[in-house]
C-alpha positions as CSV (number, residue, x, y, z in Angstrom):
1,M,-78.2,115.7,34.8
2,P,-81.3,116.2,32.3
3,V,-83.7,112.9,32.7
4,W,-86.3,111.4,30.4
5,T,-88.6,108.3,30.9
6,V,-89.7,106.4,28.5
7,V,-93.0,105.3,29.6
8,V,-93.9,101.3,27.4
9,A,-97.2,101.3,27.0
10,A,-97.2,99.4,23.2
11,G,-98.3,95.8,24.7
12,G,-101.4,93.5,23.7
13,G,-102.2,92.6,27.4
14,T,-102.5,89.0,26.0
15,R,-102.6,87.1,29.5
16,F,-105.0,90.3,30.7
17,G,-107.2,89.8,28.0
18,G,-106.7,93.2,26.6
19,R,-105.1,96.5,26.5
20,K,-104.2,96.4,30.3
21,Q,-102.4,99.8,30.2
22,Y,-105.9,101.1,29.0
23,E,-108.1,99.9,31.7
24,R,-109.7,102.6,34.2
25,L,-108.1,102.8,37.7
26,G,-110.2,104.9,39.4
27,A,-110.5,107.8,37.6
28,E,-108.0,107.3,35.4
29,R,-106.3,105.0,33.1
30,V,-103.5,102.3,34.2
31,L,-100.9,104.7,32.0
32,D,-102.0,107.8,33.4
33,W,-100.9,106.9,36.8
34,A,-97.8,105.2,35.4
35,I,-96.9,108.5,33.4
36,R,-97.4,111.0,36.6
37,A,-95.2,108.9,38.3
38,A,-92.4,109.9,36.1
39,R,-93.3,113.1,35.3
40,R,-92.4,113.9,39.3
41,A,-89.1,112.3,38.1
42,S,-88.4,113.5,34.8
43,D,-87.5,116.3,32.6
44,G,-89.5,115.0,29.9
45,V,-91.6,112.0,29.5
46,V,-91.7,109.5,26.2
47,L,-94.8,107.5,25.5
48,V,-94.6,104.3,23.6
49,V,-98.2,103.6,22.6
50,P,-99.6,100.4,20.1
51,P,-99.4,101.7,16.4
52,D,-102.8,102.0,16.1
53,L,-103.1,104.8,19.2
54,A,-100.0,106.9,18.0
55,G,-102.2,109.5,16.5
56,V,-104.1,109.8,19.8
57,P,-103.2,113.0,21.8
58,E,-101.6,112.4,25.0
59,P,-101.1,115.9,26.8
60,A,-99.9,114.3,29.9
61,A,-96.3,112.8,27.5
62,D,-94.1,115.2,25.9
63,V,-93.9,112.9,22.8
64,V,-95.9,109.9,21.6
65,V,-94.6,107.5,19.7
66,A,-95.4,103.8,18.3
67,G,-94.5,101.1,19.3
68,A,-92.8,98.1,17.4
69,D,-93.8,93.7,17.8
70,T,-91.5,93.5,20.6
71,R,-91.0,95.4,23.9
72,S,-87.1,95.6,23.1
73,G,-88.1,97.6,19.6
74,S,-90.6,99.1,21.3
75,V,-88.0,100.8,24.0
76,R,-85.6,102.0,20.8
77,R,-88.2,103.8,18.9
78,G,-89.1,106.0,22.6
79,L,-85.4,105.9,22.8
80,A,-85.2,107.4,19.0
81,A,-87.5,110.3,20.5
82,V,-85.4,111.4,23.6
83,P,-83.4,114.2,22.9
84,A,-79.6,113.9,22.5
85,D,-78.6,116.1,25.7
86,A,-80.2,113.6,28.0
87,D,-77.9,111.9,30.4
88,V,-80.1,109.7,32.6
89,I,-82.8,107.4,30.5
90,V,-85.5,105.9,32.5
91,V,-87.5,103.3,31.3
92,H,-91.1,102.2,32.9
93,D,-93.7,99.6,32.1
94,A,-97.0,101.8,32.2
95,A,-98.2,98.5,33.6
96,R,-97.0,99.6,36.7
97,P,-99.0,102.2,37.9
98,V,-99.1,102.2,41.4
99,P,-96.8,105.3,42.9
100,V,-93.8,104.4,44.7
101,P,-91.8,107.5,44.6
102,E,-88.8,106.2,46.7
103,V,-88.1,103.9,44.1
104,W,-87.7,105.8,41.3
105,D,-85.4,108.1,43.6
106,R,-82.9,104.8,44.5
107,V,-82.2,104.0,40.7
108,L,-81.6,107.6,39.8
109,A,-79.3,108.0,42.7
110,A,-77.6,104.8,42.0
111,V,-77.1,105.8,38.4
112,A,-75.9,109.2,39.6
113,E,-73.4,107.6,42.3
114,G,-71.9,105.9,39.3
115,A,-73.8,102.8,37.9
116,D,-74.1,102.2,34.0
117,A,-77.4,100.9,34.9
118,A,-79.8,100.5,38.1
119,V,-82.7,98.2,39.0
120,P,-85.2,97.6,41.6
121,C,-85.7,94.1,42.7
122,V,-87.8,92.0,45.5
123,P,-87.3,89.0,47.2
124,V,-88.9,86.1,45.4
125,T,-91.6,84.9,48.0
126,D,-93.3,82.0,46.1
127,T,-91.7,78.7,46.2
128,L,-90.0,77.7,42.4
129,R,-90.7,74.8,40.4
130,S,-88.7,74.0,37.5
131,V,-90.4,72.4,34.6
132,D,-88.6,69.4,34.8
133,G,-89.7,69.1,38.3
134,G,-86.9,70.2,40.4
135,V,-87.5,72.6,43.4
136,E,-85.2,76.0,43.2
137,D,-83.4,78.0,46.3
138,R,-85.9,81.0,45.9
139,G,-83.0,82.9,48.5
140,R,-81.2,82.6,44.7
141,F,-83.6,84.6,42.9
142,L,-85.2,88.2,42.8
143,A,-87.6,89.9,40.9
144,V,-87.2,92.5,38.9
145,Q,-89.2,95.7,38.5
146,T,-89.3,98.8,36.6
147,P,-88.7,102.0,36.7
148,Q,-84.8,100.8,35.4
149,A,-82.7,103.6,35.1
150,F,-79.4,104.4,32.7
151,R,-76.7,106.3,31.6
152,A,-78.2,107.6,28.2
153,A,-75.1,106.7,26.3
154,V,-74.5,103.1,27.7
155,L,-78.6,102.4,27.3
156,R,-77.9,103.4,23.6
157,A,-75.3,101.4,23.2
158,A,-76.7,98.6,24.4
159,H,-79.3,98.7,21.9
160,V,-77.4,98.7,18.3
161,G,-77.5,96.2,16.7
162,E,-81.8,95.7,18.0
163,P,-80.6,92.9,20.5
164,E,-83.9,91.5,21.7
165,G,-84.4,90.8,26.1
166,T,-87.1,90.7,28.5
167,D,-85.8,93.9,30.1
168,D,-83.1,97.0,29.2
169,A,-81.0,95.8,32.2
170,S,-80.1,92.3,30.8
171,L,-79.5,94.0,27.5
172,V,-76.7,96.3,29.8
173,E,-75.5,93.9,31.2
174,A,-74.7,91.7,28.3
175,A,-72.7,94.4,26.4
176,G,-70.6,94.6,29.3
177,G,-72.2,97.2,31.6
178,R,-72.1,97.8,35.3
179,V,-76.2,97.1,36.5
180,G,-76.5,98.4,40.2
181,V,-79.5,96.8,42.5
182,V,-81.5,98.5,44.4
183,D,-84.3,97.8,47.3
184,G,-87.7,97.7,45.0
185,D,-91.2,97.4,46.5
186,P,-94.1,94.8,46.9
187,A,-96.5,97.5,46.1
188,N,-94.9,98.4,42.7
189,L,-96.5,95.8,41.5
190,K,-97.4,94.9,37.5
191,V,-100.9,94.3,36.3
192,T,-100.8,91.2,34.4
193,T,-104.3,89.7,35.1
194,P,-107.8,91.0,36.2
195,P,-107.2,90.5,40.0
196,D,-103.6,92.7,39.8
197,L,-105.8,95.8,38.7
198,L,-108.3,95.9,41.7
199,L,-105.0,95.4,44.1
200,A,-103.1,97.8,42.2
201,E,-106.6,100.2,42.7
202,L,-106.4,99.3,46.2
203,L,-103.0,100.6,46.6
204,C,-103.0,103.8,44.5
205,Q,-105.6,105.4,47.1
206,R,-103.3,104.5,49.8
């Protein structure tokens, strides 16, 4: 059952103040850590980068493609580079660099057991307040992470028509697919602001 991973590293890092995926994390870049995690679990890796860096060699990836203006568009460009014989496709954000192999194992196992898609989630720990002033019951919510694993045919079908979404599982769900939820890990953090980078470095040194 061939598994390929699309590592999405095409964002501009607006909230971070620059392309966070190219920031140093120890001796390497943030995206190098993400690619290594993908390589462990995959038969091949497609790296989606900003268009102006598409010609820069990335030896750790099998294929490098230019991203689009949106996340969903960038994923579609990555999907186009995944071989047709891939049975499972994983989508992972380059901004999640901390190695947590158990999370990868769980999403892949869920798809192998019959789910169309599998997403790792963690409980929300902060109090949630809506913009109109109401306080939400945080027990009703989960924070979604990547990697997210998919049956290849289901993921490709969900992207037909070029829909947009905050993640790929939501597109699969909107198309009628069955999305399984597995345990994520708080250590599997997303680098969004400079302090996140400092915490990620500590976690990567574990």
